[in-house]
C-alpha angles and dihedrals in degrees: 000000000000119000118231108231094198117099119245120251091241121044103149109108093223093051091045091057091043090052091050090051090051089052091049089050100045105031097069091048093050099043093043090064092055090042096243114154114257095240092051092045093059091049090052089048088055089052091053097050096034132096092274094047124045090324095231091147138023123225093247132166093285090062091046093053098039090042093057091046091048092051092052090044090053092053091045091055090048090058094040094057097051117110104229094191093059088049091057096042097052097033099125100053092030090053091054093048089045090055091049095046091046106041100035091057091041095053101035093037092053094046095045092046091055093043102041103027098034094224131148123270093253092054089045091055091051091051090047089054088053092051091048096055125070141172128230096231090145094056093101088062090057091050092051090054091050093243100120091114095044111127094235091052092049091049090053092050091054090046089052092056092049092046093052093047092045093048092048091048092050088046092053092050092047094049091047091052091047093051095045093043096223137076118222135162089228092055092050091047091051090049091050091050090050090049094050092046091048093049092047091050094050093043092052103038104035099060093049095046092045093049091050093048095048090051094048099043119039098174109117095216092051091049091050093051089048092053091051091047091053092048095052093042089054090049092049092047090052089052092050093057093046102266129120116268090229089066090055093049092049093048091049089055092051093049097044100041094094090059093051108058117203094243097045131113090239092056090049091053093048093050094042097053093042096047094041102047123356103043095042089049089054094048093048089049090053090052091051089061094058118099106215092192091061093058091068094064122090096244094059093044090049091050092047093049092050094047093049093049094046093046092053095039098052093049091048091051090051091052091046092051091051090048092054093044095054098025094242126171125259092252090056089050090051089049092054091045094048094049095044102042101077117097119197127120103030092037090057090046092052095047092048092049092047092048092052092054109094121206123220090261091058096254127123120260088229108039131210096267093054091046092054090045090055091056092052090046091053090049094051097042091047088053095046096047098062092043095052093041093050093052093045092047092053092050094044091049091052091048092049092049091049092051094043093243097114113161101200113151090202089067098040098080130050112298093225118099113257117219120186121200118206113191109204124190103147115060089207095063099032095091093048093053092050092049090054091050091048091054091054093048122093119164114048093198097054102033129064134186123218123191116206133192118186122196130178098200134053099223122136092240093054091049092050092051091049095048091048092050092050091047092053090046092058096051096082091048093048090054090059094042093250123139114224120191116230126205127191107194134189111209143144093269141339096269094050090048092053094045094049091048091051090054096044097044099038092239118193100193140008126215116203136164130239111254125235110258111240099181137019089249092064116103120237094254097034129244093274094057091043089054092044092055091055094050101044131062093187122100113281121195116196113195140186120172126179092187132045108278093235091062095060112123099196139011110216115192126195111200125191123225118276091019088134090071094063119104093233096047096113096042098059091047089052091049094051092044090052089052093049090048095052096042092043094226135132120271114214122188125199108192143133120286090249094052099046096073090054091051090050089050093055093049092047093046092052092042097227113184098213139120108260133181126190122205126179118242108168096169121058088209088072087073092097090056088068089074086086091052104044118081130193090259093057132090110227112209119192118192108207134170141223118250092252094052128101096243095050118120133170090256090065089065089073095051097097091049093047091051091049093049104038106019103035093121097045130093106260139196116178115194125202104187124219111271131207120261140050124306111273118261107272093201094061117107096177102068105137091192092062090050094050093048093062093053109088125198116265120259090247094053091044092050093049092049092047092049091048093052091046092053091044091053091048090052091050091050091050092051091050089051092051092049091051091050091050091051091052 
């Protein structure tokens, strides 16, 4: 590319950064009005201010550094936002579509590039990699139509992952061959071995290091810096072994996405910084490399036209092949084509890598005409994708409604508005309680969080503690752009304040923390929670986590017999399923054989896309046997019941003592489901149930019962062993 000898209008570093910020501020507003995609708008802004536009700025070292960072950041976000569960669930059909949408563009794109554009085979392979990859920029349209769980959408998502990985692998091999100057089977085999070793190393080490770091350091800024450090280390390591850094950034995103939930403060920080600084810097820098004057000549227009036609044709053929293979409808074919036709992130990565490769004669592997053609291709495909996807979504929605298979998330859950109350008294634990509530939350429009602090005196110190606790409670919600209502209440005591708030605000569930035991006479829950359980019929969730909730590897749930008959049976399953979905972990139920089908029914009815296991536990006394199952990384959920509820049994009385004795070092969540009936009379002082609840079993009785159940379980296991031996 020619270098412009004229000096830019702005050379002062401070003014350069100010100008970039003005562009970042004004460009989205301007291009939104003319309906130009955001990513294309920033590229065009770079063209305007660059050396080939009005030459306001030069593409100096700041754009080189920030541009490289922005490219890696873009690929990292692409991997971070992928739903790995959907990839596993729809692997078979998605794999087939992924093969079609990868190899058809690779083969046809390479042949047509050589034939029509008269380029070398290396350049043709790079362009084919660009055709093979795509970006789901039209996915928000699918979400608005309530089709995010539609099979054809899930198949396309899996195909997208395979296409990106395939394109990046082909890109790595091509770049390695170009740099070495020779193609050999041995060289490709060595590169594949390096790739497999590298992937295995990242897949094994990164989750463990990330989990340890997130547990050790809870500061959000520190966690963000750690994530960036891991991304760039992965990119550098990929570069060391001969792979492209973009592959390392993408793989880091795939590995770390389960530790960064979508609705978490950390995810908000990652997206904010990337979208505000690094990625826009990269896009503006790309635009500054485009020679506008060259677009007017016939060669560039011919290249652009060919690239646009080939890019659209190969993706349509891939969707058509998948349609014929699985006998899909035309509207499903259009949906796959619309979602997979937009080229943005990987296309820009390929063109930048190709431009930086210098041939022996001093020219660029991807010349100026091709580079300009890529920009026009991105503009057209980003315009076609939303149009085709929108029309296909409308037709598919009508068809699903007509057939009674509507997949609208707004109608999946209970229509009633869910309101979660989070009483906070200790500023230290306030953030943890809110994070747990956020993980159980799903729909922002139909669920609300309310933080409550109750004080029984009007002193300045009490007010300061309450205000500080409420302030800390709102920080996680602010980070995810969620408004949480805060209430500071003066009442007789904490329990009365919570109960009155539940009545006044129509609260559906309450999230509280387990208190720290001060004396041996204290109960496991604490007297306040014990009293709260007797005075509320709403769902109460009692939590204690030693690790950040997003680092949990499994959620293990113990369910008592007849739990399916409780009024709040469905709600607590929905809450736990939401949590498993956001964390990306496995949900394991231990319940009676009669209860398991009802749990399956709730999960199927609400169409949760999560990994679930069901294990029979017909005797509540087997609860202590779970000590061999539960690890320190797990969240142990115990579903209990109040004495007046249907599922209550005498064995449940011992649950607090069992948890204190055998699970005292585990992460706990005790659930008391909502029960049918009016709230008990708060003015009654003669409630025998409340009196009995506060009387725990003695240590002797508890020990005898535990020993008896242990021996009984061993006898059952021995009898099963004998029966199996006899059968053999």
